[in-house]
C-alpha positions as CSV (number, residue, x, y, z in Angstrom):
1,A,-29.1,17.8,16.8
2,I,-28.5,14.2,18.1
3,V,-25.1,12.6,17.6
4,K,-24.0,9.0,18.2
5,L,-20.6,7.6,19.2
6,Q,-20.2,4.0,17.8
7,C,-17.3,1.7,18.8
8,N,-17.0,-1.6,17.0
9,N,-14.5,-3.5,19.1
10,T,-15.0,-7.3,18.9
11,K,-15.1,-7.6,22.7
12,H,-16.9,-4.4,23.7
13,E,-19.4,-2.9,21.2
14,L,-20.5,0.6,22.4
15,V,-23.1,3.0,21.3
16,L,-23.7,6.3,23.1
17,T,-25.8,9.3,22.0
18,D,-25.9,12.9,23.1
19,K,-27.8,16.1,22.1
20,T,-25.8,19.1,21.0
21,D,-26.0,22.5,22.8
22,K,-27.4,25.6,21.0
23,N,-24.0,26.1,19.4
24,G,-23.7,22.6,18.0
25,Y,-21.2,21.3,20.6
26,F,-21.5,18.0,22.4
27,Y,-19.5,15.9,24.9
28,I,-19.7,12.2,25.1
29,E,-17.6,10.5,27.7
30,G,-16.7,7.0,26.7
31,T,-16.3,4.1,29.0
32,K,-13.1,2.7,30.4
33,N,-13.2,0.0,27.7
34,I,-12.2,2.6,25.1
35,T,-8.4,3.1,25.2
36,S,-6.2,5.3,23.1
37,Y,-5.3,2.1,21.2
38,G,-9.0,1.2,20.5
39,A,-10.3,4.7,19.7
40,H,-9.5,4.1,16.0
41,K,-12.5,1.6,16.0
42,C,-14.9,4.4,17.0
43,N,-16.7,7.0,15.0
44,V,-19.4,9.6,15.4
45,V,-22.5,10.1,13.2
46,L,-25.3,12.5,13.0
47,V,-28.6,10.8,14.0
48,S,-31.1,13.7,13.6
49,A,-31.2,17.4,12.8
50,P,-33.3,20.2,14.3
51,N,-35.8,22.4,12.5
52,G,-36.8,20.2,9.6
53,L,-33.2,19.9,8.3
54,K,-31.5,16.6,7.4
55,P,-27.9,15.6,8.2
56,S,-25.3,15.9,5.4
57,N,-22.2,13.7,4.9
58,L,-19.9,16.7,5.3
59,N,-16.8,15.4,7.3
60,G,-18.4,12.0,7.6
61,G,-21.6,13.1,9.3
62,L,-23.6,10.2,7.8
63,T,-21.0,7.6,7.1
64,G,-19.0,8.1,10.4
65,A,-16.4,10.6,11.3
66,A,-13.1,9.1,12.8
67,L,-12.0,10.4,16.1
68,K,-9.1,12.9,15.9
69,P,-6.8,13.1,18.9
70,K,-7.0,16.6,20.5
71,K,-5.5,16.7,24.0
72,S,-4.4,14.5,26.8
73,F,-5.0,15.4,30.5
74,V,-5.2,13.9,34.0
75,S,-8.4,14.0,36.0
76,K,-8.8,12.6,39.5
77,G,-5.4,10.9,39.0
78,L,-6.5,9.0,35.8
79,P,-5.2,9.7,32.3
80,F,-7.8,10.9,29.7
81,F,-7.6,11.8,26.1
82,L,-9.9,14.3,24.4
83,Y,-10.9,13.6,20.7
84,T,-12.7,15.8,18.2
85,V,-14.8,15.3,15.0
86,G,-16.4,17.5,12.4
87,P,-17.6,20.0,11.9
88,F,-20.8,18.5,10.7
89,A,-23.5,20.2,8.7
90,F,-27.2,20.0,7.7
91,E,-29.1,20.6,4.5
92,P,-32.7,21.4,3.9
93,K,-35.1,18.7,3.2
94,C,-36.3,19.0,-0.4
95,S,-39.6,17.8,-1.5
96,R,-39.7,16.3,-5.0
């Protein structure tokens, strides 16, 4: 599946995409412009699904899932914060 991180800050609009692994996990590293104060203006959406499936809106997969704070840590002397979303789901494409 393909997922997209969208941040709609008036100064720094950001759109990043990533492909999930075989278990459905993904990791998108935001830029330094996204702070813990601005993360509330970001969300993640499903862009496309594998194997003829279509994205569903479970947990905001289509309308946008808000980032949920998970864990803070320090890497290379810089503070970081890990966020999570989902889980997302897919549904079969039905022909009518």
